[in-house]
C-alpha positions, 0 to 999 in steps of 0.5 A: 737395309741389311747387311750381308754377313760376310762369313755365311758362305765360307767354308771353314777347313780345319787343317789335318795333321799329316799322318805320321809316316811308318818305317818299312819295318814297323809296316811288316810288323803291324802287317804280322800282328794283323795277320796273327790277330785275324788267325786267332779270331778265325780259330775262335770262331771255329771253336765256336762252331764245334761246340755248338755241335756238342749236344744235349746228350753229350752234356748230360754225360759229361755231367754224370761222368763228373757225378761218377768221378765224384762218388768214386773219390767219396768211395776211395776216401771211405776206403782209405778211412777204413784201411786207417781204422784197420791198421790202428786196430792192427797197431793195437793188437801187436801192442797188446801182444807185445805187452803180453810177451813182455809180461810172460817174459818178466813172470818167467824171469821172476820164477827163474829167480825164485827157484834159484833162490830156493835151490840156494837156500836149500843147498846152504841149509845143508852145509854143516859147517861155518867153512863150507857155509861161507865157501858156498854162499861165496860161490853162489853170490858170483853167480849173476842174474844173466846166468840164472836166466839162461838156463844152459849157463846156470846148468854148466856153472851149478854142475861145475859147482857141485863138482867143486864141492862133492870132493 
């Protein structure tokens, strides 16, 4: 005879841990969190529905706008580059003009100094005595370069010098 298995008809019941009891504040916060997430899900769903309404024409228009903006940006960049070239050219022109003015000024100053040297030698060569020569050269040596380069100062200085030696 076979022995009946004693455990065949026995149900094994696992004891479950009792759920943790939440405080009232925790339950309220849990409820708020669930409501917040439900609202977020609802808003996302609405946004997806709105996005579905965007037609192919709208998508094409958006792409065309992007292309136009890109072209405008490139055009602006080209314009800025051209402006920089123009400003550089203007700077070079100003620099050339400044150099030309400085050269003309140097040339003019050299001419004035040369004319004064000629006038000086002419006056000195007309002296008749050694004392006149020494007096005149001493007086002419007192005239500085600044006076020589300023026509009005030179004129008044030479006139006063001529008055002194005429008498």
